[in-house]
LUMLUMVO-963415 format. One record per residue (C-alpha): residue number from 1; residue in one letter; x, y negated, z negated. Coordinates in Angstrom, 3 decimals, decimal comma. Example, Ala and Ser with C-alpha at 12.3 -4.5 7.8 and 13.67 -1.06 7.14 Angstrom:
% residues 2
R	1	a	12,300	4,500	-7,800;
R	2	s	13,670	1,060	-7,140;
***
This chain:
% residues 234
R	1	m	20,370	131,409	-16,446;
R	2	n	17,892	132,512	-19,126;
R	3	q	14,225	131,585	-19,241;
R	4	q	14,784	128,763	-21,710;
R	5	s	17,350	127,263	-19,337;
R	6	k	14,857	127,495	-16,478;
R	7	n	12,175	125,809	-18,575;
R	8	t	14,536	123,012	-19,437;
R	9	t	15,370	122,357	-15,805;
R	10	q	11,731	122,519	-14,749;
R	11	n	10,841	119,963	-17,411;
R	12	g	13,294	117,449	-16,002;
R	13	s	16,380	117,887	-18,162;
R	14	l	19,803	118,310	-16,590;
R	15	n	20,696	121,694	-15,170;
R	16	m	22,554	123,363	-18,019;
R	17	a	25,169	124,775	-15,662;
R	18	e	26,253	121,181	-14,938;
R	19	v	26,236	119,862	-18,513;
R	20	r	29,516	119,578	-20,389;
R	21	f	30,327	117,153	-23,196;
R	22	k	33,710	115,872	-24,287;
R	23	a	32,907	114,746	-27,823;
R	24	k	34,975	113,029	-30,482;
R	25	g	32,071	113,116	-32,924;
R	26	i	29,213	115,583	-33,365;
R	27	f	26,188	114,791	-35,511;
R	28	l	24,174	117,772	-36,724;
R	29	d	20,790	117,972	-38,391;
R	30	l	20,380	120,434	-41,280;
R	31	d	16,962	122,119	-41,536;
R	32	g	16,127	124,063	-38,403;
R	33	t	19,523	123,342	-36,873;
R	34	i	22,114	124,751	-39,268;
R	35	v	19,772	126,595	-41,629;
R	36	d	16,514	128,479	-41,159;
R	37	s	14,141	126,791	-43,604;
R	38	r	10,871	128,565	-42,818;
R	39	d	10,826	130,693	-45,988;
R	40	a	11,550	127,624	-48,107;
R	41	y	8,786	125,624	-46,417;
R	42	f	6,322	128,457	-47,020;
R	43	e	7,320	128,931	-50,660;
R	44	a	7,182	125,185	-51,386;
R	45	a	3,695	124,958	-49,878;
R	46	k	2,502	127,918	-51,944;
R	47	i	3,883	126,353	-55,124;
R	48	a	2,220	123,006	-54,400;
R	49	f	-1,158	124,507	-53,458;
R	50	q	-1,134	126,706	-56,550;
R	51	a	-0,209	123,768	-58,793;
R	52	m	-3,238	121,902	-57,516;
R	53	g	-5,582	124,854	-57,943;
R	54	f	-6,196	125,654	-54,287;
R	55	e	-5,990	128,876	-52,303;
R	56	q	-2,616	129,830	-50,891;
R	57	p	-1,889	128,340	-47,449;
R	58	t	-1,263	130,354	-44,325;
R	59	l	2,202	130,339	-42,789;
R	60	i	0,879	128,211	-39,923;
R	61	t	-0,382	125,587	-42,365;
R	62	a	2,837	125,703	-44,368;
R	63	l	4,999	125,086	-41,293;
R	64	e	2,766	122,317	-39,976;
R	65	i	3,437	120,253	-43,101;
R	66	p	7,178	119,684	-42,431;
R	67	r	6,425	119,193	-38,724;
R	68	r	4,145	116,299	-39,625;
R	69	l	6,494	114,879	-42,233;
R	70	e	9,392	115,020	-39,749;
R	71	q	7,403	112,739	-37,454;
R	72	s	5,963	110,528	-40,228;
R	73	q	2,484	111,761	-39,354;
R	74	p	-0,391	112,180	-41,851;
R	75	i	-0,949	115,626	-43,364;
R	76	s	-4,423	115,063	-44,823;
R	77	d	-6,120	117,113	-42,097;
R	78	v	-3,635	119,950	-42,616;
R	79	i	-3,972	120,277	-46,380;
R	80	k	-7,699	119,336	-46,194;
R	81	k	-9,144	118,862	-49,704;
R	82	v	-5,745	118,423	-51,302;
R	83	d	-4,810	114,819	-52,114;
R	84	p	-1,569	114,060	-50,183;
R	85	s	-0,395	111,531	-52,786;
R	86	r	-0,492	114,243	-55,454;
R	87	f	0,566	117,081	-53,176;
R	88	l	3,733	115,602	-51,655;
R	89	p	5,758	115,031	-54,853;
R	90	i	5,059	118,601	-55,981;
R	91	y	5,801	120,002	-52,535;
R	92	l	9,040	118,088	-52,031;
R	93	n	10,325	118,793	-55,530;
R	94	a	9,596	122,480	-54,994;
R	95	y	11,336	122,481	-51,632;
R	96	y	14,456	120,758	-52,893;
R	97	s	14,670	123,052	-55,908;
R	98	i	14,502	126,255	-53,835;
R	99	s	16,244	125,162	-50,632;
R	100	a	19,629	126,717	-51,424;
R	101	e	18,009	130,006	-52,459;
R	102	k	15,325	130,272	-49,778;
R	103	t	17,107	128,854	-46,727;
R	104	k	19,705	130,833	-44,815;
R	105	l	22,340	130,031	-42,259;
R	106	i	21,250	130,525	-38,679;
R	107	p	23,311	133,408	-37,242;
R	108	g	26,649	132,312	-35,809;
R	109	v	26,567	128,855	-37,394;
R	110	a	29,650	129,221	-39,609;
R	111	a	31,891	130,354	-36,757;
R	112	t	30,432	127,680	-34,479;
R	113	l	31,103	124,906	-36,990;
R	114	e	34,651	126,125	-37,499;
R	115	t	35,325	125,910	-33,776;
R	116	l	33,536	122,586	-33,322;
R	117	s	35,465	121,034	-36,221;
R	118	k	38,678	121,670	-34,286;
R	119	k	37,288	119,805	-31,278;
R	120	a	35,628	116,816	-32,962;
R	121	k	34,716	115,172	-36,264;
R	122	l	31,469	116,600	-37,635;
R	123	a	28,821	114,667	-39,544;
R	124	l	25,747	116,182	-41,153;
R	125	i	22,694	113,923	-40,987;
R	126	t	19,687	115,125	-42,950;
R	127	m	16,583	113,222	-43,926;
R	128	r	16,147	115,194	-47,121;
R	129	n	15,554	112,598	-49,830;
R	130	v	18,248	113,879	-52,173;
R	131	p	21,703	112,644	-53,204;
R	132	r	24,568	113,443	-50,875;
R	133	s	26,135	115,548	-53,629;
R	134	a	23,143	117,919	-53,557;
R	135	i	23,630	118,588	-49,847;
R	136	v	27,389	119,037	-50,253;
R	137	a	26,675	121,581	-52,990;
R	138	e	24,424	123,545	-50,601;
R	139	l	27,037	123,385	-47,862;
R	140	e	29,576	124,753	-50,330;
R	141	h	27,099	127,474	-51,314;
R	142	w	26,973	128,538	-47,654;
R	143	g	30,747	128,193	-47,245;
R	144	i	30,627	125,488	-44,562;
R	145	a	31,271	122,219	-46,439;
R	146	q	34,875	122,018	-45,257;
R	147	y	33,819	121,564	-41,640;
R	148	f	32,085	118,222	-42,224;
R	149	t	33,938	114,923	-42,387;
R	150	y	30,810	113,009	-43,436;
R	151	v	27,424	113,847	-44,958;
R	152	l	24,462	111,485	-44,968;
R	153	t	20,957	111,875	-46,458;
R	154	a	17,746	109,832	-46,508;
R	155	q	19,022	108,117	-49,646;
R	156	d	21,845	106,596	-47,608;
R	157	t	19,527	104,808	-45,158;
R	158	h	16,610	102,385	-45,182;
R	159	r	14,914	103,928	-42,155;
R	160	p	14,775	107,665	-41,363;
R	161	k	15,179	109,243	-37,953;
R	162	p	14,071	108,499	-35,261;
R	163	s	15,694	105,228	-36,277;
R	164	p	19,348	105,233	-35,179;
R	165	e	20,458	103,776	-38,552;
R	166	a	21,847	107,045	-39,891;
R	167	l	23,833	107,673	-36,710;
R	168	i	25,217	104,136	-36,742;
R	169	k	26,435	104,647	-40,306;
R	170	a	27,948	107,987	-39,393;
R	171	v	29,859	106,672	-36,382;
R	172	k	31,348	103,894	-38,502;
R	173	a	32,378	106,396	-41,164;
R	174	l	34,025	108,606	-38,551;
R	175	d	35,724	105,586	-36,913;
R	176	i	34,786	106,569	-33,363;
R	177	q	32,625	105,180	-30,561;
R	178	m	28,952	106,102	-30,257;
R	179	c	29,361	106,911	-26,559;
R	180	d	31,801	109,664	-27,561;
R	181	c	29,264	111,389	-29,812;
R	182	v	26,655	114,127	-29,471;
R	183	m	23,528	114,524	-31,604;
R	184	i	22,384	118,120	-32,166;
R	185	g	19,003	118,762	-33,755;
R	186	d	15,826	120,788	-33,638;
R	187	s	13,220	118,010	-33,726;
R	188	v	11,836	115,269	-31,524;
R	189	s	13,092	112,770	-34,130;
R	190	d	16,653	114,035	-33,704;
R	191	v	16,502	113,532	-29,947;
R	192	r	14,906	110,105	-30,273;
R	193	a	17,478	109,015	-32,842;
R	194	g	20,317	110,138	-30,599;
R	195	k	18,897	108,334	-27,594;
R	196	a	18,246	105,172	-29,603;
R	197	a	21,823	105,219	-30,876;
R	198	g	23,339	105,944	-27,460;
R	199	t	24,683	109,461	-27,988;
R	200	k	24,303	112,528	-25,833;
R	201	t	21,553	114,755	-27,180;
R	202	i	21,271	118,517	-27,564;
R	203	a	17,987	120,008	-28,771;
R	204	v	17,877	123,493	-30,271;
R	205	l	14,900	125,841	-30,475;
R	206	s	15,697	127,255	-33,921;
R	207	g	13,391	124,874	-35,765;
R	208	l	9,694	124,014	-35,739;
R	209	f	9,375	122,420	-32,313;
R	210	t	8,707	124,146	-29,008;
R	211	c	10,750	123,902	-25,838;
R	212	e	7,930	121,933	-24,219;
R	213	e	7,782	119,415	-27,063;
R	214	l	11,526	118,902	-27,005;
R	215	a	11,722	118,755	-23,215;
R	216	r	9,278	115,838	-23,207;
R	217	e	11,921	113,836	-25,061;
R	218	k	14,371	114,505	-22,208;
R	219	p	17,443	115,598	-24,176;
R	220	d	20,589	116,213	-22,171;
R	221	l	20,447	119,892	-23,060;
R	222	i	18,123	122,410	-24,723;
R	223	l	19,609	125,564	-26,224;
R	224	e	18,288	128,527	-28,181;
R	225	d	20,335	127,618	-31,267;
R	226	v	23,502	125,807	-32,301;
R	227	s	25,700	128,872	-31,776;
R	228	k	25,160	128,429	-28,017;
R	229	v	26,693	124,927	-28,087;
R	230	l	30,299	126,040	-27,725;
R	231	g	29,994	126,640	-24,002;
R	232	y	29,047	123,014	-23,471;
R	233	i	31,509	121,125	-25,716;
R	234	l	34,916	120,654	-24,139;
***
Protein backbone atom coordinates (compact mmCIF):
# COMPACT_ATOMS: atom_id res chain seq x y z
CA UNK A 1 0.00 0.00 0.00
CA UNK A 2 1.44 3.40 -0.96
CA UNK A 3 1.77 6.38 1.34
CA UNK A 4 -1.42 7.99 0.07
CA UNK A 5 -3.30 4.79 0.88
CA UNK A 6 -1.84 4.80 4.39
CA UNK A 7 -2.84 8.43 4.88
CA UNK A 8 -6.36 7.67 3.79
CA UNK A 9 -6.70 4.83 6.26
CA UNK A 10 -5.19 6.86 9.08
CA UNK A 11 -7.68 9.65 8.41
CA UNK A 12 -10.62 7.31 8.88
CA UNK A 13 -11.55 6.30 5.35
CA UNK A 14 -12.05 2.65 4.45
CA UNK A 15 -8.97 0.52 3.91
CA UNK A 16 -8.46 0.67 0.16
CA UNK A 17 -7.65 -3.03 -0.01
CA UNK A 18 -11.25 -3.72 1.08
CA UNK A 19 -13.01 -1.21 -1.18
CA UNK A 20 -14.63 -2.43 -4.38
CA UNK A 21 -17.58 -0.85 -6.18
CA UNK A 22 -20.05 -2.49 -8.52
CA UNK A 23 -21.37 0.55 -10.36
CA UNK A 24 -24.05 0.98 -13.00
CA UNK A 25 -23.38 4.71 -13.21
CA UNK A 26 -20.20 6.73 -12.71
CA UNK A 27 -20.27 10.51 -12.34
CA UNK A 28 -17.00 12.31 -13.07
CA UNK A 29 -15.95 15.89 -12.46
CA UNK A 30 -13.96 17.64 -15.20
CA UNK A 31 -11.30 20.10 -13.99
CA UNK A 32 -8.74 18.41 -11.78
CA UNK A 33 -10.30 15.00 -12.33
CA UNK A 34 -10.20 14.35 -16.07
CA UNK A 35 -8.06 17.32 -17.11
CA UNK A 36 -5.16 19.16 -15.50
CA UNK A 37 -6.32 22.78 -15.45
CA UNK A 38 -3.48 24.45 -13.56
CA UNK A 39 -1.95 26.16 -16.61
CA UNK A 40 -5.37 27.47 -17.64
CA UNK A 41 -6.07 28.80 -14.14
CA UNK A 42 -2.71 30.57 -14.10
CA UNK A 43 -3.14 32.07 -17.57
CA UNK A 44 -6.70 33.25 -16.83
CA UNK A 45 -5.53 34.94 -13.63
CA UNK A 46 -2.69 36.68 -15.46
CA UNK A 47 -5.08 37.93 -18.14
CA UNK A 48 -7.55 39.26 -15.57
CA UNK A 49 -4.89 40.95 -13.41
CA UNK A 50 -3.31 42.55 -16.47
CA UNK A 51 -6.69 43.77 -17.74
CA UNK A 52 -7.24 45.53 -14.44
CA UNK A 53 -3.79 47.09 -14.38
CA UNK A 54 -2.29 45.08 -11.53
CA UNK A 55 0.94 43.14 -11.19
CA UNK A 56 0.93 39.54 -12.36
CA UNK A 57 -0.18 37.04 -9.70
CA UNK A 58 1.96 34.25 -8.35
CA UNK A 59 1.04 30.66 -9.16
CA UNK A 60 -0.08 30.17 -5.56
CA UNK A 61 -2.48 33.11 -5.83
CA UNK A 62 -3.73 31.95 -9.22
CA UNK A 63 -4.56 28.46 -7.93
CA UNK A 64 -6.21 29.75 -4.77
CA UNK A 65 -8.82 31.58 -6.84
CA UNK A 66 -10.48 28.43 -8.29
CA UNK A 67 -10.14 26.71 -4.91
CA UNK A 68 -12.22 29.47 -3.35
CA UNK A 69 -14.71 29.60 -6.20
CA UNK A 70 -15.16 25.81 -6.03
CA UNK A 71 -16.28 26.21 -2.42
CA UNK A 72 -18.29 29.43 -2.98
CA UNK A 73 -15.86 31.28 -0.73
CA UNK A 74 -14.90 34.97 -1.11
CA UNK A 75 -11.73 35.80 -3.04
CA UNK A 76 -11.33 39.43 -1.98
CA UNK A 77 -8.45 38.63 0.38
CA UNK A 78 -6.70 36.63 -2.34
CA UNK A 79 -6.85 39.24 -5.10
CA UNK A 80 -6.47 42.08 -2.52
CA UNK A 81 -6.96 45.48 -4.20
CA UNK A 82 -8.73 44.02 -7.20
CA UNK A 83 -12.52 44.42 -7.18
CA UNK A 84 -14.01 40.87 -7.33
CA UNK A 85 -17.14 42.06 -9.15
CA UNK A 86 -14.98 43.40 -11.98
CA UNK A 87 -12.34 40.69 -11.79
CA UNK A 88 -14.53 37.57 -11.97
CA UNK A 89 -16.21 38.19 -15.35
CA UNK A 90 -12.82 38.85 -16.96
CA UNK A 91 -11.25 35.86 -15.23
CA UNK A 92 -14.02 33.42 -16.09
CA UNK A 93 -14.31 34.57 -19.69
CA UNK A 94 -10.55 34.18 -20.06
CA UNK A 95 -10.62 30.72 -18.51
CA UNK A 96 -13.44 29.46 -20.69
CA UNK A 97 -11.83 30.85 -23.83
CA UNK A 98 -8.47 29.13 -23.20
CA UNK A 99 -9.59 25.96 -21.43
CA UNK A 100 -9.37 23.66 -24.46
CA UNK A 101 -5.93 25.01 -25.38
CA UNK A 102 -4.39 25.27 -21.91
CA UNK A 103 -5.84 22.21 -20.17
CA UNK A 104 -4.57 18.71 -20.85
CA UNK A 105 -5.80 15.23 -20.16
CA UNK A 106 -4.44 13.68 -17.00
CA UNK A 107 -2.22 10.75 -18.02
CA UNK A 108 -4.13 7.50 -18.49
CA UNK A 109 -7.56 9.14 -18.52
CA UNK A 110 -8.57 8.17 -22.07
CA UNK A 111 -7.82 4.48 -21.57
CA UNK A 112 -9.49 4.56 -18.15
CA UNK A 113 -12.67 6.11 -19.53
CA UNK A 114 -12.78 3.57 -22.34
CA UNK A 115 -12.65 0.72 -19.84
CA UNK A 116 -15.09 2.32 -17.41
CA UNK A 117 -17.60 2.97 -20.19
CA UNK A 118 -17.78 -0.79 -20.77
CA UNK A 119 -18.61 -1.36 -17.11
CA UNK A 120 -21.10 1.45 -16.47
CA UNK A 121 -22.83 4.51 -17.91
CA UNK A 122 -20.63 7.60 -17.55
CA UNK A 123 -21.85 11.13 -16.85
CA UNK A 124 -19.67 14.22 -16.80
CA UNK A 125 -20.74 16.78 -14.20
CA UNK A 126 -18.93 20.09 -14.35
CA UNK A 127 -19.83 23.36 -12.70
CA UNK A 128 -18.32 25.41 -15.50
CA UNK A 129 -20.95 28.01 -16.37
CA UNK A 130 -21.00 27.27 -20.09
CA UNK A 131 -23.44 25.53 -22.44
CA UNK A 132 -23.29 21.76 -22.58
CA UNK A 133 -22.26 22.00 -26.23
CA UNK A 134 -19.05 23.82 -25.24
CA UNK A 135 -18.03 20.97 -22.93
CA UNK A 136 -18.91 18.33 -25.53
CA UNK A 137 -16.71 20.20 -28.01
CA UNK A 138 -13.78 20.05 -25.55
CA UNK A 139 -14.38 16.36 -24.93
CA UNK A 140 -14.31 15.80 -28.68
CA UNK A 141 -11.11 17.85 -28.89
CA UNK A 142 -9.53 15.44 -26.40
CA UNK A 143 -11.03 12.39 -28.13
CA UNK A 144 -13.11 11.21 -25.17
CA UNK A 145 -16.65 12.46 -25.89
CA UNK A 146 -17.85 9.02 -27.00
CA UNK A 147 -17.38 7.58 -23.52
CA UNK A 148 -20.01 9.80 -21.89
CA UNK A 149 -23.72 9.05 -22.00
CA UNK A 150 -24.63 12.39 -20.39
CA UNK A 151 -22.97 15.77 -19.88
CA UNK A 152 -24.20 18.39 -17.43
CA UNK A 153 -22.90 21.91 -16.68
CA UNK A 154 -23.76 24.69 -14.22
CA UNK A 155 -26.25 26.01 -16.77
CA UNK A 156 -28.29 22.84 -16.35
CA UNK A 157 -28.82 23.31 -12.60
CA UNK A 158 -30.13 25.91 -10.17
CA UNK A 159 -27.68 25.00 -7.41
CA UNK A 160 -24.03 23.99 -7.94
CA UNK A 161 -22.18 21.25 -6.11
CA UNK A 162 -22.10 20.49 -3.20
CA UNK A 163 -25.84 20.45 -3.84
CA UNK A 164 -26.87 17.00 -5.10
CA UNK A 165 -29.10 18.55 -7.81
CA UNK A 166 -26.71 17.83 -10.67
CA UNK A 167 -26.30 14.21 -9.61
CA UNK A 168 -30.06 13.76 -9.28
CA UNK A 169 -30.52 15.04 -12.83
CA UNK A 170 -27.77 12.77 -14.08
CA UNK A 171 -29.17 9.63 -12.48
CA UNK A 172 -32.57 10.31 -14.03
CA UNK A 173 -30.98 10.83 -17.44
CA UNK A 174 -29.07 7.56 -17.12
CA UNK A 175 -32.20 5.73 -15.88
CA UNK A 176 -30.44 4.01 -12.98
CA UNK A 177 -30.60 4.07 -9.18
CA UNK A 178 -28.49 6.49 -7.15
CA UNK A 179 -27.31 3.69 -4.86
CA UNK A 180 -25.70 2.04 -7.89
CA UNK A 181 -23.59 5.11 -8.70
CA UNK A 182 -20.13 6.41 -7.84
CA UNK A 183 -19.05 10.06 -7.79
CA UNK A 184 -15.41 10.69 -8.72
CA UNK A 185 -13.93 14.14 -8.20
CA UNK A 186 -10.98 16.13 -6.95
CA UNK A 187 -12.73 18.60 -4.63
CA UNK A 188 -14.50 18.68 -1.29
CA UNK A 189 -17.63 19.80 -3.17
CA UNK A 190 -17.56 16.65 -5.29
CA UNK A 191 -17.42 14.44 -2.21
CA UNK A 192 -20.13 16.41 -0.44
CA UNK A 193 -22.38 16.30 -3.49
CA UNK A 194 -21.93 12.54 -3.78
CA UNK A 195 -22.70 11.99 -0.12
CA UNK A 196 -25.73 14.27 -0.25
CA UNK A 197 -27.06 12.39 -3.26
CA UNK A 198 -26.37 8.95 -1.78
CA UNK A 199 -23.61 7.70 -4.09
CA UNK A 200 -20.30 6.11 -3.23
CA UNK A 201 -17.52 8.68 -3.40
CA UNK A 202 -13.98 8.52 -4.74
CA UNK A 203 -11.69 11.52 -4.26
CA UNK A 204 -8.63 11.99 -6.45
CA UNK A 205 -5.49 13.98 -5.67
CA UNK A 206 -4.95 15.35 -9.18
CA UNK A 207 -6.69 18.65 -8.49
CA UNK A 208 -6.27 21.56 -6.08
CA UNK A 209 -7.14 19.87 -2.79
CA UNK A 210 -4.81 17.98 -0.48
CA UNK A 211 -5.24 14.46 0.83
CA UNK A 212 -5.90 15.86 4.30
CA UNK A 213 -8.63 18.20 3.05
CA UNK A 214 -10.33 15.43 1.12
CA UNK A 215 -9.96 12.89 3.92
CA UNK A 216 -11.88 15.20 6.26
CA UNK A 217 -14.89 14.72 4.00
CA UNK A 218 -14.65 10.95 4.54
CA UNK A 219 -14.94 9.71 0.94
CA UNK A 220 -15.10 5.97 0.46
CA UNK A 221 -11.75 6.04 -1.32
CA UNK A 222 -8.89 8.44 -2.06
CA UNK A 223 -6.66 7.77 -5.06
CA UNK A 224 -3.76 9.53 -6.74
CA UNK A 225 -5.74 10.11 -9.94
CA UNK A 226 -8.63 8.68 -11.95
CA UNK A 227 -6.42 6.20 -13.79
CA UNK A 228 -6.09 4.27 -10.51
CA UNK A 229 -9.87 3.74 -10.30
CA UNK A 230 -9.96 0.61 -12.45
CA UNK A 231 -8.75 -1.63 -9.66
CA UNK A 232 -11.74 -0.67 -7.55
CA UNK A 233 -14.64 -0.78 -10.04
CA UNK A 234 -15.97 -4.27 -10.64
